[in-house]
N, C-alpha and C positions, 0 to 999 in steps of 0.2 A: 905483350907487344908494346913497345914504347908509344906513349903518348905525345912526345915532342917530335917534331918534324923539322928538318933543316933544310932551306931551299937556298940556291944562289942564283941570282938574276945578273946577267951580263949587262953592264951600262957603259960600255966605251972603255975608257981608261981604267977605271975602277971596276969592282964587282961589289954587289949588295948582298949580304949575307943575312938571311931572314931565319929565325928560330921561333917557330910558332908551336903552339900546345893548344888543342881544341878545348881543354879544360882551364889552363893557366888564363890569368886575366891581363896578359901582357904578350907583346911581340917585341923581339929585338932586331933593330935595324943597324948595320953598320957598313961603312965602305961606301957612303953616299958619295957621288960625283960632285967634285967642286967646281969644275968648268963647265961653261956654257958656250953654245954656239951663236952665231948671228941670225937675224930672222929670216935673211935671203937663204942661207943654207938649210935653215930648219924647214923652209917650205920647200925645197928641192929635194929632201930628204923625206919629206911627207910623200912627194909624189912618188919618187921611188919605192916608199914603203907600201903605197896604194897600188902600184903595179906588181910588186911581190905579193901582196896580200889576195889580189884577184888571180894570179897565177896559183897561189896556194888553195884558192877557193875551188877552182876548176879541179884541182887533184884531189882536193876533199870531196868534191861531189863524185868523182870517179870511185874513190874508195867506199862512200857510202853506198853507192849502188852495189858495189861487189858484197858489200856486208849486208845488204839487204837480201840478196839473192841467196846469201848464205843462211839469214834467219828464217827465210821460207822453206829451205832445205830442212831446216832444223824442226820448224813446225809440222812438216809433212812427216818427220820421222816420230814425233811426238805423237800425232795423230795416228800413226801406225802403232805404235806403243799402246795407245789407249784401245785400239780396236782389239789387239792381242791380249787385253787385260793384263798388261805388265805395270807393275807400279815402278813409277821413276823415284829419282833422288828427291825430286820437289815435292811428290806425294808424301814421302816418308818424312819429310822435314815439316809439312803442313800438319801431318797427324802428330808428331812431336810436339810441335806448337801448341796444338789443341789441348794436348795432355798437361802441358805447362801452364795454360791459361792465357797464352797470347792470341791477339786478333789477327785476322787475315793481312792485315797491314805490317804488323810487326814481322809475320812470316815472309812476305815477300822482300821487306827490307833486310832481313838477315840473310836470306838466299840469294838476293841479287845485288846488295849493297857491298860497298868497298871504298877504299881510298882512290882518289883521282889517279894516283901514279901506279897503283896495283892495276886499275881498269885500261890504263895507257899500255902497259907492258900487255895484258891480255890481247888487246887490239893489234898490237904489233906481232904478238906471237901467233894471232890468227891470220894475220894477213900473209906472215912470213911462212909459217908452217901450218896450213890449213888441215894437213892430216896427222899433226903430232897430237899424242894422247898425253894428258895432263892427269895428274893425281889431285882430283877433284875432292877427295875425302879429306886430305889432310889442309887443303886450301880452306874447305868450309869451316873444319875446327878452328882454324885462326881466326876466321870472319866472326864465328859465334863468341870466341873469347873476347874479341876487339869489341864487339857490341855488347856484351854483358858490361864489360869494364866501362864503356861509355854510359851506360844506361845508369851504373851505380854513381858515377861522378854527376851524372845530369841531374840526379836526385839529390845530392848533396851540394849543389852549387846554387846560389841565390840568382835571381833574375837580374839584378844589376850586373853581375860577373858577364852574362850574354851580351848586355848592352855594351860594356865596356869593350869586349873583345870585337863586337861590331864595329864600333868607332875606330878601333886600332887597325882593322883591315881595310875599312873604307879610306883612311888617313893614308895607308899604304898605297893603296891605288891611286889615288891622288898624286902622292908624290913621285909614283912611278911615271904617270902620264905627264908630270912637269919635268921630268929629267931628258937628258939628250938620249935618243935611240939610235943614232947614227952607227954607233959601234956594237949594236946588238942586231942579231939576226932574226929572221921573221920567226924561227922556230924557238928561240928563245922568248921573245915578246909573247908567243902564244903558250909557251910552256908557263911562263910566269902567270898570265892571265888564269890560265886554266887551273893552277894553284889557287890562286885568290878565290875563284869561284867555287872551288871544291872546299875550301875553307867554310866559305858562306853558306854552303849546302850544310855542310857538317854542323855549323853553329845553329841554322835554322831547324834542322833535325832534332838535335839536342832539346832546343826550346820548345817544339811542337811536343816531343815525348814528355818535357816536364810539365807541360799544360795539360797533357792527357791523364797524368798520375794526380794532378791537382783536382781536374774534372772529377775523375771517379772518386776521390776521395770526398769531395763536396756532394755528388749524388748519393754517396752511402749515408752522410749526415742528414742530407734532406730526407732521405728514406725513413731513417730512425725518427726525426722529427714528426714527419706524416703519420707513422705508426704509432708514437705517443699520443700525438694530438687527436687520432681516431678512438683510441682509448680513453682519452679524456672525455670526448664527445659521448661515447657509449655510458661511461660512468655517469656523467650529468643526466643522460635521458633515464637511466635507471634509478637514479636519485629522485628526479620528478615523478616518475610512475610510483615510487614508494611514497613519495608524500601525498599525490593525489589518492592513492589507496587508502592511505592513514587518514585523511580528511573524510573519505568516503563513509570508513567506518565510523569515525568519532562523529559525524553528523547524520547518522543512520537513524531514522525515525519510522516507526510502525503507522499503517494508514489510520489506526484508530485514534492516533493524537492529532490529525489534522481535521477532526470533527468538532465542531464547536459545540461544547456542552453546555448546558445551563450553569449558573452560579451555584457554588457550593450551598450558600444558605438557602437559596430557592428550592435545591433538591432535597436539602435536610426537612424544609417546610411542607413540600408538596408530597414527597414520596416516603418518608421515613417518619415511623412513629418514634416515641421518646426512647422507648427500649432498644429499637433496632438502630437509631442513631447513635446510642450509646455502644452498641456492638461495632458498629462499622468504624467509630473513631477508635476503638480498641485494636481493629484488625490492621493489617498493612495497607499502604497506600495502593497496592495493586489490585486487592479486592474491592476496595473504595471506587476505584476507576473503572472497575468491570461491572459495580452495581450502577454506576451513572450511566454507563453504555446500555445497558438492559433498559434502564429507565429511558433513555433517549428512544431506543427502538420502540417501545411501547407507545411513547407519545406521538411518535411520526405515525405509527400505524393507527393511532386514533384520528390524528389529523387528516390522514388520507381518507378515512370513512367520512369525515365530515365534508371534506371536498368533493367527494362523490355526491352526498346528499346536495349540497349546494348546486353541483351542475344538475342534478334532475330537477332541482327547483327552478333553475335557470331555463331548461328546455320546456318546462310548464309555463313559464311567463311568456317565453317567446311565442308559445302556442297560442296563448290567451290574447297576446299582443296581436297576432296574425289573424285570429278571429275577429277582434275590434275593428282592426283594419277592413276586413271584408264587410262588416257590417256599416263602416263609414262611406265605402265604395257603393253600397247599395243605397245609402241615403243621398249620395251626391247627385244624381239625376233629380230627384224630387226636390232639393234646394235649388237647383238651377231653373226648374220649373216654377218654382214659388217666386226666385228673383225676375224671371221673366215676367210674371203675372204682376208682381208689384211694381214692375217698372213704369207702367202707363200712370199709375197713381203718384209715382214721384215726380213725373213730368207735370202732372195737374197740380200738384203741390207746388212746384216750382224748384224742386231740389235737383240740381244736376249732379248726378253721380258719376258722371263720364272720368272726371279727374280722380275722384277716389279710387274707382276701379283700375284706372291705369296706375297708379301708386300702388295698390295692392300687388297688382300682376309684377311690377317692377320689384316690390319687396320680396317678392316669392322666389324671384329668380336671382336676387341679390348674392353675391358670394358670402362665404360665412364670416371673412375677416372683415369685409366691407359692412355686412350686416351687423358685426360686433360695433364696429366704430359708430356706424348710425345709431345704434341703442345708447352707446355711452354719450354721445353728444345731445342727444334728446334729454336724456337724465340729467346731464350737465346744464342745458339750458333751463330745466324746470328748477334746479337747486341752486345754482350759482349766478349764472350770466343769461341775462335775457337777450343780449345783443348778439349772441351767436344763433346762427340758423344753418339749418342743414337740409339737403334736398337730394333726390336720387334722378341722375341725368342718363339718358340713353335711349335709345331705340330698340324696342324688343323684337322688331321684324330682322334685325342684323344677327340676333342671337342665335337663330335656327341656321343662318347662311354659315355664321362663325363656327358653330358646331360641326357642319357638314365639312366645311373646309379644314377644319383641325383634323378630322379623321383620315382626309386623303393625305394632308401632310404628315401624319402620324405613320403612315404606311411607309413614306419616303424616308423618315427617321429611323424607323426599325430596319429598313432595307440597308441604310448607311450604317447603323449601330452594327449590323453583323459583318459589316466588311472587316478583314482582319489587316492587321499590320502587313503581313506577307503580301497580301493582294495590293495593298497600297504601294509598297515597295516595289512590286513587280510592274505595277503601272507607271511608276517614276522612269524604270528603264527603257520602257518603251516609247517611241516618238508618238506624241499625241497630235493629231489633227486639228485643225481649228474647227470643227464641229463638236469635237470631244472637249474642247476647252469651253465652248460656249455652253455645252450641256451642264457641264461641272459647275460653272458660275450661276446657271439658272438654278441648279439644286442646292447649292450653297445659299443663295438668296431666299430660297424657300424654306430652308431649314432655319436659317436665321430668322425669318418671319414667324415660322412655327414656334420657335423657342421664346419669342420675344411677343407672342401675341397676348392682347391685352382684352379683357373682357369688355363686352359692348356697354355694361352698365357701370356706372361710376358715382361716387358720392361727392358733393360739392358742399364745402365749408365756407361760410362768410363770417369774418370777424370784423367787428366795427369798432373803431377807436374812439376815445373822446375828442382827438383832434381832427375827426371827420375823415380819416382814413379807412379804406375797406381791404382787408386782406383776404383774398380769393385763393382756397386751396381746392384742388381736384385731385381726388384721391382715386386710384385705379389699382386693379388687381390683374397680375401677370398670371396667366392661368397655368402656364408649363412651369415656370420657375418658382410659383406659389410664393411671391412676394409682392408687398406693395409699393407703389411709386406715386409721386405727387408733383403737380405741376403749379407753379406759383404764379400769381398775379396780383396788381396792387392798383387800386383807384384812388387817386389822391384828391383832395377836396378842390384844388384850384387846378382846372383844365390846361389852361395856358402854361403854368409852370412845369405840369407833369408832361407836356409834350415837349416842353424845351429841355428838360433833365430826364429825360425817358431813357437815354443810352447809358445811364450808371445810377448805382445805389439800390435801383429798384430791380434787379434782374431775376434770374433763377436761383441765384446764389444767395438770396436774401435769408433762408434758412440753413445754410451751411455752418457749420461748427455751432449749431444751436446749444450743442452739449459736447465735451471735449472729445476730440478726435473722431467725430462723425460728420464727415465731409459730403456726403450722400453720392459719390461718385465711385463706390467701391461694392460690390455685391456681399450683401451681408451673409447669405447663406453659402457655407463652404461646399457643400455637394452641389448646390446649383451654379455655383462658380466653376467647379472643374467642368461639368457639362456643358455650359455656355462656352467655354474656353476650347473643349474638345470640339464642338462643332464650328467653332470661329476659324480654328487652324486645321480643320481636317482636309481641305483641298490644298493646303499649303505643305502637306505631308510632314507636319510637325506637330505632335501632340503636347502642349505646353500645360502643366499643372500648376496654378497659383491660387492658393486658397482665397485670395481676395483681390480678383483682378479689376483692372480699371475698366470702368463701363461709360467712360467719357464719350464715345462715338455713338452710344444708345440713348444719351440723356434727352436728346431732342425728341426723340420718338417715344420713349417710355417714362421719361421724368427722373426725378432722383430718388433713391432708394436709401432712406434714412434708417438707423437703428430703431429711433424712437417710434418711429411710424409702425415698424414691425411689432413692437411691443404694444402699440394702441390696438393693432389688430389680433391680439392675443396669438401671435405666432413666434413668442420666444418660449424655449430656444428655438432658432429657426432651422436647426440640423436635423430635428426629428422629423418622423413622417407625419403628415397631414392628409386629412381626408379630402375628398374630390371638391371639386369648384362650386358648381350649382347645388344649393340646398334650400329646402322650403323652410319658412319661417316656423312651421309647426314641429320641424325636427330639432329644434333648439329648446331646451330646458334651461329657463332663464333662472330657474332657482339654483342651478348649479354655477352660474357665474357669480364671481366675486366683484360685485360691481362697486363695492365701496372703494377697494385698492385701485381699480382701473379709473375710477373718477379721480382719485388722488393724483395720480399719475397724469391724467388728462389735465388737471389743474394746473400741475407744474409747466407741462408743455405750453399750454395757451398761455400762462403768464409769462414764460420765455420769449414766446412769438410776439406777444404785445409790447414787451420791453425791446425787443429788437426792433419791432416797427416803430416805436416811438423814438428811439434813439436815432435811426436812420431819417426818419422825417425831420428830426431837429437839425440833422447835418444838413440835411437839403435846404431847410430854411436859411442856415447859415451861409452856405455856398450861394443861395440866390442874392442875400444882402450884399455879398462880395462883388458879385456880377454887376451889381449897380454902381460899383465903385465908392461904396460906403460902408465904413465899419461901423455896422448896426448889430450890437450886441444886445444879448437878453437883459432884461431889468436887473437879474441877479449879478451880471458881470460888468454892466456899463458903468456901476457907480464904483468901479476900483480905481480909476485914475483919469487925470485931465489932460495928461502929457500927449496922448494922441491927436487932440486938436492941432498941435504944431506939425505934425506929419501928414504929407500929401499922398494920396492913394493914387497912382497914375494909371495903372492898368491891371487887368484880370482876364485870364483867358485859358482855354483848355490846351492840354499837352498831350503828347504820346510818349510811348515808352521809348521809343527812338531819340526822343529828344533828351530824355534823361540819361540814355547811355552814351550820347554825344558830349553832354555838358560836363565840364570838368568838376563842378562841384558834387555831381552824382555819379559820375562814371565808376569810381571804385565801389559805391554801394551796389549798382548792378552787377558788377562783377563778383562781388561777393554774395549776390542773390539775397541782399537785405530788401529789395524791392522787387515785387512780382510782377509779371507781365499782365497779370489781371487785374492789378490795381488800377485806380483813377487818378490822373495826374493833372495838375494845374501850376500855372505861373502867375506870380503876381510882382509889381513893382512900386516901390514906395522912394519919397524924397523927403529929405529933411536939410534944408539949407543947401550945401554943396556935396552932402552925403546922399548917395543913392543905394537902395538894397534890391535885389532880385530875390525873391523867395520862390523855391521850388517845392510845391506841396505833393506829397503821394499819401492818398488815403487808400488803405489796406480794404481788399475785399473781405477780410475777417473783421472789419468794423463791427462792433466797438470792442472785441477781445483783442484786437492789435490796433493801437493809437495811432493817427496821422503822423507823418514824418516831414518836417520841415528843414528846408537846407539853404543856406545863405550865401549870396554872392554880392559882397559889397564893391562899390565903386566911387571914386573920389575925382572930379575933374577928369572924367571919361576914363580913367585908369581902373581896370577890373582886378579884383583881389578876390580869390575864391577861398573856401575853406580847406582845398586840398592839402595846403603846407603851411596854414596859418593857425597856430594852437588857441589863439584867442577867438577868432570865429568858431572853431570846433567846440571850444567850451561854452560859447552862445548856444550852438545846436544841441550839445548835450543837456543844457539847462532847460531848453524848450522841450525837446522831446523826452526826457527821461525825468530830470528833478522836478520840473513842473507838474507832470503827470503823477508822480508819486505822492507828491504833497498836496495835492488838489481835494478841497472838502466833497463828501459824498453828495451834496446838493448840487455840485457843479459838474457832476459826472456826464450829463446830457449836452453841456455845452463845452467839451474838451477842445474842438477847435477854435471856439471863441477866445477860450483863455489862453491858448497857444499864440494866437495872434495878437491878444492884449499884451503879450511880453513883446511883440515886435516894436512897437514904437519907444517903449522903455529900454530896450536894448539898444536901439539906434540913438536915442539921448545919451546912454553911457558911452557909446563909440565916439559920438561928437565931442562930449565932455573929455575925453581921454585924447582929443585930438586924433584920433584914431590914424596913427603912422603906420597903417597896414601897408606891408612890402613883402614881396616873396621871399627876402630874408627876413627871417624872425627878428634878428638882432636890433632893427631899427625900432620895431614896436618895443623890444625891451628896453632900449634906450630912453624912451619916452616914459615909460613906467618904472624904472628904479634907478634910484641915484647910484653913483659910481662906488660909494662907500659899501654897498651892498654886493658889490661884484668883484671877484678878483680879477687881475689883468688877464684879458684875453680869454676869460673862463664866462661860459654861458651856465644862468642859474637854473635849477629845474622849474617845472611848471607850477610846483606847488608854490614856490616863492612868488610866481606871477600872480596866481590866486590869492594869495595873501594880500599882496599889495593892491589888487583890485578891490578886494574887500573893503580896504582902507579908503579907497577913493570912491568907494560907494557912498560913504558917509557925505562927501561934498556933493555927489549927485543928488542924495536926498535934501540937503540944505537948499540946492538950486532949484529943485523940483519938490515941494513939501507935500503936494498932493499925490506924487507917486509913493512918496515914503510913508505917508499915513495910510494909504490904500493897499499897498502891495506888500508890506512888511509882514503882514499877518500871515499871508497864505504862500508865498515862496520867497526864496532866497537865492540870489544868483550864485551860479556855478557850485550849487551843491552843498554849501555851507550851511549847517545847521545852527539855528538859534538857541537850541538847548546847550546847557553846560556840559562840556567834556566830561564823561564819566570815566573812572579808571576801574580795572578788574576785569573780569572775563564774563562769559553769558549768564553765570549766575547772579551776579550784582545787577545785571540789567533786567531780569524777569522775575527775579525774587527780592523783595525788600525787608523781609524778616530775618531774625536772627535764629528761628526755629529750625531745628532738624529733626527729621523723620524717619524711623526704621520701619519697613514692611517685611514681614517675616512671612514665608510660605513653607508650612509643614506637611508633609505628604504622611498620613496615620496609617497604619497597618488596618487593613478591614476587620471590621467587627471590635475595634477598640477606640472608638471616637469617644465613647462615653467617659471612660477612665481617663483617657488623656485630657479631654477638656476640665475634668476635676483636678488632675495634677497641676495643669497649666494655671489653673485659678489659683490655687495655693503659691504658684511660684510669682505669679503677677501681683498679686497682694504684697508678698515680702519684698519684692523688687521696689515696688512703689513706696513702700514704707521706709525703705533704707536709702532711697535716692531720690533725684529730682525727676525721673521719668515718669510719664503718665501713659497708660494703656487708654487709647481713646477709642478704639475698635477691635473687635475680636469676633470672627466670623467662620462658619462651615460651608462647604460649597453644595449647593443642591443641583446645579446643571454647569457643566464644565468640566473640569479635572476633580472627579469624586474622591471621597476620603482625603479631602485636603482643608486645612484650616489655615486662616490669614489673620494676621495680628497687625495692628498699626500703633506703633509707640511715637510719641513726642518728647524732644529733649529742649526744654525752654531755655536752657543755657548754651545753646549751639553745640558745637564740637567739643566743649568743655564737658558739658552734661554727658556727651557720649563717651568721653575717656573715663569720667566717673563711674558710670553704670560698667563701662567695660572692666574695670578693676574689680569692681564688686562681684561681678560674673567669674572673675578667675580666682580670686582670694577668698572671697566669703563661703565657708563651708556650708552654711545652710542653703544659700542660694545654689551651690554647685548640686548639693544633694537633690534639692528638688529639680533642677534642671535635667539631672540625670535619670530622675523618675519619668518625666514624660519623653524624654529623648529616646528610652528605651521602646516606646511604642511607636516611634515614628520609623519609616522606611527612608525619607529623605528630606532634608532642610536646606533652605537657601533663604538669604535676607540681604537687604540693600538699603543704603543711606539716601534720602533723597530730600529735595527743597520743595517748598509749594510756589505755585505761580501766583505773583503779587495779584493780578487781575481776577483770579479765582476766589482769593478769601481763604482764611485759615479754618479748618474743620472745627465743627463745635458739636458737643454732644445733643442727641435727639432721644425725645421721651416717647414718643408714639410708634407703634409698631411699623416697621418698613421692610419692603424688599430690597436687597442692595445689589448693584452690578457693578463689578470691577472690570474696566476694559484697558488692556495693556497694548502699547503701540510701540514697535521698534521702528526707530525713524533711521533715515539715510544720516550719515555724518556731515556734521554741518549745518544741518537746516532747523536746529533747535530754535533759534532766533525766528526764522520765519513761521513755524509752528506756532510760538506763542504770540506772533503778532496777529496773524488770522484767528487764533481762539480768543484773543483779547476783544475782538468783535464778535466772534460767533457765540460767546459764553451767553450773550444778551438774549439769543433766542431760546437758550435753555434753562431759564429762571423762572418760569411760569408758575409753577408750584414748588418752588425751593427745592428742586430735585437734584441741584448741583452740590455735592458733599465735598469733594476736595480735588484738587488735581495736582500732581507731582511731577518732577524730573529728576532722574537719577543721578547721584554724585559717585557712589562707590558701589560695584557691583557691575551688573549688566548695564553699560553706558548706552547713551542714545535711546533711553526708555522712558516713555511717559506713561503715567497711571492715572485714569479718572475714575472717580467713584461718584454713582450716583445712587438714589434713594426713591423707590417708588412703593405706591400703595399695594401693587399686584402687579402680574405680568400684563394684564389687561390695561391698567393705568399706564403702565409704561409704551404699549402700543400706541394708545392714544395720544400721549405726549410727544412721542417721536414723530408721528403722523403729522402732528398740529406744526411742529417745527419744520418738516418738509413743506408744508403749505405756505409756511411764512415766505416772503419774497426776500431773496439774498441769502438764504441757508444753502440753498443749492451751489452757489457759487463759492461760498467758504469750504464745501466738501469738495468742490471741483479743484480747488486750490492745495487743500490739504492731503488728499489722497496720493498723488505722485510723491509726496515726502515719506510714505509709510513702506516699511519693508515687510513687516510682519505684525500682525493684531490677533487679540484675542479677547474673548468675552466669558465671563463667569458670573452665574447668578449666585447670590449667598443669602444666608440668613443669620442674624446676629445670634452670638452665645448668651448665656443668661447673665454673664458678669461683664458684657460689653456696655460701655456708657453710650454708644449708638445703638438704639433699639427701631 
């Protein structure tokens, strides 16, 4: 069947010939009309055509109705054929299509499709000759061949060809619509349009068929990829299972290998004779392991029998104790009668025993932790300080009432503890009435009171200071939380000043942060914290577990719970189970209590409280002097400078946190939380000629751990200038708040605020001397400070240039005010400039001033070969000292710590040149290499490092007397070596009591950020005594608090010197 169809369209005078192929990429048009009619005629033609079209439409409807009737008849015939089970031609075509692999849509298309022209002929034939029979078989064959050819062509043509044909047909339709239709009849127009629509349908069908083929191919590819991916996943799972099985088999170990056996040397010494030991050594390791297991079994059986004997002995002792207790109970009535009989005699003599009896009764019912603290304070009062007194307060009548009420509340607690989460969630869904809500609130309040119940008896501690202040501590015991709390009160010597300043400095937070990170506002016990949080949130239907919850709401009721207070009450660690509340004094065995260690810690706590109280009282005195508008400084500070006489003190008043939040000078500090809402705030104003200064003072509640902060606001001729955007004023604040505090001598630590305010007049003189052109624009100030030669055109110099020029102008200030120069130059320097000469080099040159280099070697020796190793190393060290400048200062073996370890300390007096010389000898000298190999064979692992000695520590020297040595190693955080050296430069003075400091090194090669301290003691007992003496010394605990945060890891080893060591 040809694929090219020729159509002719009548267009008036000429005719258009269209040659169109469904597969080809072009359509050929010819015979286009060249003439056009006028618009009026065209409108007339359109109207006539519309009438004709309407007429044709009516005829078409009639014909379609007739065709519909024929279609219904055909359908009835088809239904009859189906009933008679006769197979139609359509059914046979559908079966053939199924065998060929075609879908139902292709079958319908093949059976019912055809060209537009053939369909038109069929319609005409049907209408003209309804009863005429047609040769359907031949026609079906022609249609099948036609569609097969079209399908082959559609598979071979690209999608762009379909697009081009589509555009050609559309252009033809548009061209036909624009031509004159007056010469064409309605039939011709319909025929032309029908042909165009048929071509478009044919093109669409081919394009859809092409897409279906591509889709099937894509589905096949996707299916293959999915199958391969599934195979890959299965292979990966099989590989992972094989790897796990392999690891399981490789790591397989029998249960007997998990038993902790005694060391081999101990086994040979206890379980074997010389002959059996020889036999076991000759046998295989498996038999040796079996023998050790048998010995372990016998040993454990023997120990089990011993435990049974001890248990029987324990039962006998318990029986004896119960018998003794019965005897004491029998003597109790007799003793009471004796006491009753002696009482008239006591009254006759004049001895009132009422108070003593009351004291004994209170002491008997005192809780164990409070009783422990009470005994500690009594011993402390007898040994150290007589100005500390202790007493027991409370009402015994409330004790029985408290116990009965606790039992009733305990029932409520148990009932609520049995409530499950499901019950709680169920109650959430229900609508609770007001009575139920009130009942739950009451139960919550009862539970809170139950868990925060305080024992009726308390211990009151009074500490009297040399300045007349009295610190009162009320120690209480929380019976359910099993923790200690404290209430603080202060009695000042001057009642008037105390009443005036009672709102700050001496509140409940006086003991906060007495030790690092101990604020007293968190629950120290993890278990009790979770329990308290549970009952606190029970009726909010949310159970929150926080190990250290905030108890700020309960502080007013129960007081503050400090960690050091729990340790004083022997409640450390506080997470362990403790016994019940009320115990008799006779139940405690005082011989089991380590009173010496407890007194040492109590001494540290009392010293810290006295120091805190002394500093707070000193601060209070300084503030009182400023309240009178007089800069009254202590004698130690008043002699610094005489420039303050020219400065007028205008005003001093208290301020609030809201004032600081709204002030321009402190607004940013409040936003950055540099100022706390719990701090104390003041405002002061000064005047020097035309210059005025407003000082905003914030005293931290953590004072003296946090220094007071001063903020400046200058004004000249009623024009205010803040430190918000002025670098010079900010530099003054940095000097007063940081530089001055860092450089203040130790003897002025209690007068920090006076020192800071002593700097204020000097800074005002400096500002006045500079003509203080302070402006919101910083360039006006720089114009007064720097000449034009130091600045580029329209360029602002860095702040360091400003500070350098101010330092040069400071000399002019000192010449103007010689007293200020004489008294202030020694103690601080403006804007952080150091008086020392600038040093070059790294940290090593700053903390080490010797050219000596030290090598510290760690050798882990094989067990049982230490003696031969030391002999070989002695020969090696003698030969190396003979051929080089290296010196073996110390050689030790470990007793406690890493066992079977030897440590050697070498010194190179020529610095790194000596290290290079020794290294070359170790590599090239055959004798040294031979001796080195001899002791190296007996080592399991070796490591060494090069280090320098701290300058403040001193160089290590040989020691003749016998000593026990301790090597302590510290791994520091990166960048903290200078801070460590600065703290230990002062702390080493506490550890030189008996020349126990041997050496201190910091690593240069090897494990960096590593510090090594070597100490010498007569014995371990001597070590304990010296270390405890250091802890008793005031100030040592502060050095420890500063250095502990710098440490990442630390280790201690106890050593004994070898026979060839120069340090014995």
